[in-house]
Steps between C-alpha positions, in 0.01 A plus 500: 500500500650844441271791420579797277328836509542815294553795733540764229641525146857450627455271801413134557441349842587134557371308799699181548338212678770307678445150629623431851847348490661291771879469493714301740861607557788312656700725737835398348367594155392842628840561660678401178262715298570800724878452466467478121287814480739691728799395287321616184411829668859555611629423149246733338575781747873464433433526126292816549776650716749432220270664243441804722875538554560488125238768434637717783851470351371599155317802647816608685712460184246700296504777762881510500493534121254791524210307348167642610144377494275639229224695664170485315288810560168422662189715466409603853187693411266476798205270440256783575642699206472199269139440610417865439645485145299185426173667600 
């Protein structure tokens, strides 16, 4: 049975009780499973490479057109100054 405990007002802790599980695998199944997973990984990686290439091409085109990133000013007041103001 799982147990639940309040740690603080924003946090819950869950302890999961897991029953022992025995699984038997056939070697040919494992080999097939590995091949399937590898094929999926290769396909997914190829898709990510395509997406990265597309983004890189868009960034290059934007640069060639003189399009620049909007820079949002960030307050870089040292924390010690902020703490002093708060006091």
